[in-house]
C-alpha positions, 0 to 999 in steps of 0.5 A: 485483568482490569475490572470494569464498572458495571455497564462499561465494556472495552471495544476492540479499538481500545475505547470504552463503551457505556450503556445504561438505563436512565428514566426508562431510556437506554443511553450510550456513549464512548470514552477513551479511558475507564476514568472518562467512562465512569464520569460519563456514566455518573453524568448520565445518571444525574441528568447532566450528560450532553451527547455529542452532536452528530458527525457532519459528513464531509468529503475528502476534497473538502477535508484536504482543501480545508487542511491546505488552507489552514496550513498556508495561513499558519506557515511562516514561509513565503514558499508555502502556497495553495498552488504548491500543494495543489498537486498533492490535493489532486493526487489524493482526490484522484485516488479516493474520488472527489465526492468520497466521504471520509467515513468510507476511507478505511485503513485498508484503502489508505494502505492501498493508496500507498501501494498505488503510489509505490507502483508508480515508482514514486520516491519514498519522500514523496509518498511520505508527504502525501501520506502526511497530508492525507492523515493531517487532513483527516485528523483535522476533520476528526478534531472538528467533529467531521469524522467519527474515528481517529484516522489511520496513518500511512506506513512511513517509508525510509528516505532513499539512502541506497537500500532497496527492500527486496526478498531473498529466496528463503524469505520468498518461500516463507511468505508463500508458505504463510499464504498456503498455511492460511488458505490464501493460495491465490495470494501465493500465486500473485506473490510469485507472479509479481517476482517472476514478471516484475510488473507493477500492481496496476499492470497485473490488475489490468492484465487480460488474456489477450495480452499474453501468448502462452505458446510464444511465452510473451506478455505485452503490457499495453498501458504502462506508467510511461505510456510505452508498451513493452513485452517481457518473457514468461518464465516457467513459474509464471507460465504455470501460474497462468495455466493454472488460472486459465484452468479456473476460468470454467465458462469464462470465454471472453478473450478480453477478461482480466486474468486476475479480475477476481482478486480483491486488491484491498483485501490482498493488502490487508492479508499482506499486512497480516502475513508481515505480522505473522512472520514477525516483520510487523515493524518492517514498514518497507516490506510492502507489495512493491518490494516484489517488483524490487525483487525481480529487478534485483535478481535480473541485475544479480544474474548479470543481465545488462542494465539496458535490458533490465530497464526495458523489462521493468519499464523504467522511464530512464536508465537512471532509475535502473542504475540504482540497482547496479550495485547488485552486479558484483561481477563488474568489480571482479572484471575491473580487478581482473583488468588491473591484475592483467596490466601488472602481469604484462 
């Protein structure tokens, strides 16, 4: 184990904290390496250390605007204009809030932003671009002393190449078992509910008791992404989960209460990443919560459900989106080869 100089300790983020008394006053500083920490400590002792200026508070709006301005100025392409990048600016500030300070944008919130984008069925390449602009904006602010800590990068997703990340039954069981073992039963319930319904995260978060009918076993999503309400069937497993959560309501009687209103979605995202690491999948950046929705769609198609019905169940804006999953219908090929064989036998 590395021996540290007296007065120097290593922080959980890997940096080194320096504390020393000079002239009866305590002085503190932070360095990236042990060597830098040793130099700073000597400077403190001999009186030539200049503490860095306090970090200037800056909002996410100002940070993104400043980054886009510099990006346009440095670009050699006539196609890179502020107007072209305005949409990305609006998406970022709409999620975090136009007046939100960078200091309050935690890694958990950054990952939740990615989940939100995927919930909207946004292309991986677009999600990656938004993540890059967010990171570069925050990193520019960090380099200019407007943010105290190095920002976190959003997970980079593979560009769409026909591969859809979904979970088979064994993987689903391992995920749920991890949640149970680590005393996160509510997250185990949510995992199964997402797979059984195929609903988007924002749809589950906003689901109210008045949106479900446990007698007829129907769920109505009134405000989906494409603004077209849809109704889906409640599977036996989803029904049991809803009954269980209903029993937990105790004295809550309002019909318009959110079913999963007690869920801290930021924490769910944090625990999800811990689960991924706990299962040895830390490097699988496509193993996100949105893959639960892919899993439902994949299972519907694999079971032989016609694509039009799958489109309506999932709330896809068009059949083109649903057809991405069509290669999970092996019976189509069986039917086709059967027809070829029958032609030869006549």
